[in-house]
C-alpha positions as CSV (number, residue, x, y, z in Angstrom):
1,M,-4.2,-1.4,-8.3
2,H,-3.4,1.2,-5.7
3,G,-7.1,1.2,-4.7
4,L,-7.0,-2.6,-4.3
5,V,-3.9,-2.3,-1.9
6,A,-5.9,0.4,0.1
7,L,-8.8,-2.1,0.3
8,A,-6.7,-4.9,1.5
9,D,-5.1,-2.7,4.2
10,F,-8.6,-1.9,5.4
11,L,-9.8,-5.4,5.4
12,I,-6.6,-6.6,7.2
13,G,-7.1,-3.8,9.8
14,Q,-10.8,-4.9,10.4
15,C,-9.6,-8.6,10.7
16,D,-7.0,-7.5,13.3
17,I,-9.7,-5.9,15.3
18,M,-11.8,-8.9,15.0
19,E,-9.1,-11.2,16.1
20,N,-7.9,-9.0,19.0
21,T,-9.2,-10.5,22.3
22,D,-9.2,-7.0,23.9
23,T,-11.8,-5.6,21.5
24,E,-15.4,-5.8,23.0
25,D,-17.4,-8.7,21.7
26,K,-20.1,-6.4,20.1
27,R,-17.6,-4.9,17.8
28,R,-15.9,-8.3,16.9
29,K,-19.3,-9.9,16.2
30,L,-20.2,-6.9,14.0
31,I,-17.1,-7.3,11.8
32,Y,-17.5,-11.1,11.7
33,D,-21.1,-10.8,10.6
34,R,-20.1,-8.7,7.6
35,I,-18.0,-11.4,6.2
36,P,-19.9,-13.3,3.5
37,D,-20.7,-16.9,4.2
38,V,-18.9,-18.1,0.9
39,V,-15.6,-16.7,2.4
40,K,-14.1,-19.4,4.7
41,D,-11.2,-17.5,6.1
42,G,-11.6,-13.7,5.8
43,P,-8.2,-12.7,7.3
44,A,-6.3,-15.1,5.0
45,L,-8.3,-13.8,1.9
46,A,-7.5,-10.2,2.8
47,R,-3.8,-11.0,3.3
48,E,-3.6,-13.0,0.0
49,L,-5.3,-10.0,-1.8
50,K,-2.6,-7.7,-0.6
51,W,0.1,-10.0,-1.5
52,R,-1.1,-10.6,-4.9
53,V,-1.8,-7.0,-5.7
54,Q,1.5,-5.9,-4.3
55,R,3.3,-8.6,-6.4
56,E,1.8,-7.1,-9.6
57,L,2.6,-3.3,-8.8
58,P,5.4,-2.1,-11.0
59,K,8.7,-1.4,-9.2
60,V,10.0,2.2,-9.5
61,E,13.6,2.2,-10.7
62,A,15.7,5.4,-10.2
63,E,19.3,5.7,-11.3
64,E,21.3,8.3,-9.7
65,T,25.1,9.5,-9.5
66,V,26.6,8.9,-6.3
67,T,29.8,10.8,-5.3
68,V,32.2,8.5,-3.3
69,K,35.4,9.7,-1.6
70,A,38.3,7.3,-1.1
71,E,40.5,7.4,1.9
72,D,43.3,9.0,-0.1
73,G,41.1,11.9,-0.9
74,A,40.2,11.0,-4.5
75,V,36.6,11.6,-5.6
76,K,34.9,9.2,-7.7
77,K,31.5,9.1,-9.2
78,E,29.4,5.9,-9.6
79,K,26.0,5.2,-10.8
80,A,23.6,3.6,-8.2
81,V,20.3,2.1,-9.3
82,R,17.7,2.0,-6.6
83,T,14.7,-0.2,-7.0
84,R,11.8,0.7,-4.6
85,R,8.1,0.5,-4.5
86,P,6.0,3.7,-4.4
87,T,5.9,5.0,-0.8
88,S,2.2,6.3,-1.2
89,V,-0.6,3.8,-1.6
90,I,-2.7,6.6,-3.3
91,P,-0.3,8.5,-5.7
92,Q,-2.3,11.7,-5.9
93,K,-5.3,13.4,-4.5
94,G,-8.4,13.1,-6.6
95,S,-9.5,16.0,-8.5
96,S,-12.7,17.1,-9.9
97,R,-13.2,17.3,-13.7
98,I,-15.5,20.3,-13.5
99,W,-13.9,22.3,-10.6
100,N,-12.2,25.2,-12.7
101,V,-14.7,25.6,-15.4
102,N,-15.0,29.1,-17.0
103,L,-18.5,29.7,-17.7
104,P,-19.5,32.5,-19.9
């Protein structure tokens, strides 16, 4: 799922370049020519893909204890639940399965 978000971000970036009037025509045409003929609206499809994938990603919930000081100096502990999405699109760097192999 994170890979699909990265792909959607790339496609949206390419569509932004294609729709920018300051970009030279040669580059805009190159991006436009790479969109398959069956796709009617490439930018809308890329945004739809990102929206649907982000909607399916699980939310990360973290419960933590927060210390709150009142005006009279009393200290009170409360539990706060924060719901957020992962900050990184790609959670970890890829690793090779054979990198640290001990050979006889």
